[in-house]
C-alpha positions in Angstrom: 125.0 217.6 160.6 122.9 216.6 164.3 121.9 213.7 162.4 125.2 212.4 161.8 126.4 212.8 165.3 127.6 216.0 164.5 127.5 219.5 166.3 126.2 222.6 164.4 128.0 225.1 165.8 126.9 229.1 166.4 128.4 230.1 163.4 126.9 227.2 161.2 130.1 225.3 160.8 129.8 221.4 161.4 132.2 219.8 163.7 132.1 215.8 164.7 130.4 215.7 168.2 133.6 214.1 170.1 135.5 217.3 169.8 132.7 219.2 172.0 133.7 220.3 175.6 137.5 219.4 174.7 138.9 222.5 175.8 139.9 223.1 172.2 137.9 225.9 170.3 137.0 224.0 167.0 134.2 226.0 165.8 136.3 229.2 165.4 133.7 230.9 167.7 134.4 228.9 170.9 130.3 227.8 170.6 131.5 224.1 170.8 133.2 224.8 174.3 130.0 226.5 175.7 127.6 224.8 178.4 130.4 222.3 179.2 130.8 220.7 182.3 134.2 222.1 183.8 136.5 219.3 185.5 139.2 220.9 187.3 141.9 218.3 188.1 144.3 219.4 191.0 148.0 218.3 191.1 149.9 218.6 194.5 153.4 218.0 194.4 155.1 215.4 196.4 158.5 215.1 197.4 159.7 211.2 197.6 162.4 211.1 199.8 165.1 208.0 199.7 167.7 207.0 202.4 
């Protein structure tokens, strides 16, 4: 699994490495979302006025 570019889940399942840390529980036990760098994006609402 690891040698083929995969990720071994805690439950033994193997998923593609690109599915790690994608905010989706691809393993079924959420182990693919553990120990990920969390990036928080904050968006502000801007009001645009035209006259």
